N, C-alpha and C positions, 0 to 999 in steps of 0.2 A: 276131354272129360275136363273141367278148373280144377285146380289140385293146389293144394296151400297145408304150408307148415306152419305152426304152431309152436311159438317158441316158450314155456312155459305153461306147463298140461296139470293148472291147480286150479283153483276153485275157480275162476272164472274162463280159465285157454279149457278146460274141459269140457263145462259144458257149453261152450262155443262150438270146439268141436265137434259134439255128438249133433248139435243146431245143423252144421253145415255137412253135417253127413246125408244128415233128411234132404238135406237140399241139392245130393246130389255131387258135393265133390269129392275128390278124394284128398283124405287128411292126414299128412304126416304130423308127429309133434315132438317134443323134446319134455324130458323129466331128468333133477339128478338120481333118482332112482327108479327103473325101469322098470313097471308094470305092463302085464294082460293087455291088452286088449283086442277083442276079435274082429275089427274094423279101421284100426287106427294104428299105421304105425308108427312104432314109437321108439325111440332114437335115447340114447344116456348125452347127458350133455350141462357141463357143469362150467360157467361163465368163467370162473376164475383160471381154468386150464383147459383148453383144447387144439386140437389139430386141424389146419384149416381140410386134410383130407379125410377128416374126421365128419367133417359137415358136408359134406360133398352130397350123400346121398339123401340126408335130410334138406340140404337147399335146392334141391331137383325138381321144384316147382313152380306154378305162375304167380303165387303170392305167400305172401311174409308176413306173420302178427307177430312182433316181439312184446310178449309179456312177462320180463320179468323185474320184479320191486327192486332198485337199488340199497334194501338193507341187508340183504342176504349177505352181501361181500362188503371188501373195504372199498369208500370212493374211488382210486386209482383202478384197482381190479374193475371195478362196475365199467367206467370209462375204456378202458382200455377193452373188454371182453365185447363190450355192444360195437363198439367201432370196428373192429377183426371182423364181426360177424356180421355188419352190414356191407363192409367190403367184401367178403365172400361172395354175398348177397350179389352182388354187382356183379363180381367175375363172374357168376353162373348164370348170368342174364337175367334174375329175377325180374318183371315185369311191375310189380305191387307192393310195398312196404307201409305196413302200418304198425306202428311205434306210439304204445298204449302207457302215457304218460301221468300228471298227477297235478292238480290246482294247486299241490304245495312250493311247483318251481315260484307261486306268484309273492309278491310282498306281504310281509305279517300286518297289515295295516289296515284302520278304516277304510269303506271306499267301496264301491262297485266296480267289480272286473272283470272286461271282459278279454277278449282274445289280443286286443291294441295293445292292452299295459305291460310293459314291459317288465320282466322276468328277473332275478336275482338271478345274477350269472355266478353266485359262490355256490350256490346250490349245483352239486354233479349232473342232475337232470335236465336242468336249463342247460347248461355248458354243452350236454348231449345233445340236445334239442338245436340249440343252434349249429351245432356241428351237422344235426342230421339235411336241415336246409339247404347246406350247401354240397352238397351229393349231388350226384349224378344219378339217382334212383328215383320215381314216383313216389315219394312219404307222404303220408297223411300221418299228422301228432292229434293223437286225442286225449286228451288232461282228462282223468276222472278226477271228481269227487269223494264225498266219504262210502266206502262199500258198504252196502246194506245187501241182504239178501236170504237164500235160503242157507241156515246152519251158520249166518254170522249178521251180528246187530252189537253196535259197541254199548248196549244199553246192559247188558251182559259182566259187562267188565266195569261199570259203574254204580253197578243196582248195590245199595247199603253204604256206599260211600258217604264221607262227610265233606262240607268246606269244598265243594268243588270250586273250581272257580267258572270265568265264564257264563254265568247266569245267565244273562241279555244277548251274548252273540248270536248269530243269525246260525245255523245248521247248513251246510251246503253238500248233501247227499244224493248219492244215485244208485238206483234201485239194478242187481245183477243184468234182471232179465232188460232193460233199457239200454245196459252196458252192450251185452251182446245184440239185440236188435240195432245198435248205431255201427258197431262193426262192419255188419251185413250190408248195411247199408252203404259204406265206404265201399265194401269190396264191390260192388254190381255199378259203383259207380268210380269209374279207375282212373280217374286224373291223378291227382298226386297232388304234393305242394303246399294241400288244407293243414289247417289248423284250427281245432274245436274241444271248446270245454263239452264235458256231459255232466251238469249239474239239474238235480230238478229244482222246476221254478218256483216251487215255495219255501220260503224258509221260514220254517217258527223258532223259537229263541231257543236254547240249551235247556233252562231249566222248565219249559213248561212242554217241550218234545219228549225227552230225555225222561219225564214225571210220568206222563202220561201212562210211553213204552213199559215204564217198571210196573204199573197198576196191569194193562193188558197183556204182560205176559207174565203176571203176580208174586214178581220180584219184589227184592226189600227195599223201600223206601231212599231214596237218593237227594242229600240237600245240598240246595248250594250259600255260597259264600252270598252276601248282598255288596251290592257291586254299584259306584256313582256313575261312573261313565265306562258303559259297556261297549268294546270292539264290536261295531255294527260292518263285522267283513261280508259282504255277499261277493259270490262268481255267478256269472251270470252263463247259462247255459243256451242261450236261444238261439247265437248264431245257426247252429245246425239246423234249424227250426226254418228259419227265416228261409239259408242260401240251400240246404236241401229238402227242405219239405218233412223232417223229422218230427214225431209227436211222442212225447212221454207218455208210455204205460201207467208210471206209477210219478205222476206229475206230484203228488202231496205223500212228503214223508209218513204222516200221522198213518197212513193204507199202504203203509211198506207191509 
């Protein structure tokens, strides 16, 4: 039986775990505070404080997905914790590793950015990506755009606000279900050492998109300040389509 450990059973990790269960995987996972699940072995895990011994039963699997955002702890603890986690996976001969990263590692400037663009190595996650690519484990890196899906939409945070910036900036978003499907695809093709962006191919402006979403959800109107030269920054998520045949179920953010 194929077995997997999902490090970070949160908003994305838990639905992924439940999808893989239905596909016949044996699923383990981690949370900072353990909850009960009838079919998933859940282990306590804190990236800033753990021992190799505590990881052994969790990492006794074929594949590992690391899905822990860096914002939870300090940059130093994040880098050190992920490196120790990966080294333990290597020592236990885990065959496949998928690291969930972010398009935030890319330069904050105008342009269209694909996987060939150099990252800003002042960013801790960019440093970690560089380190992962040098390790002796088959590691895929999946950079996600802004996440949207069940019970999660940034318009709820923006609704009713005034003088918002970035009216003409394109959005770079991706739906939760497309994230899950992309991870499934990588697991089914365990070659490793691949880097992909995952971003819906349509990029409406922030003003058009969030204005429409506020109306759709019946939220208070939001107002953007006028701008003369918007930052037109588009993240391309087409490589995974070209190379692996992936198709976005949610290509248009207006239909999320």
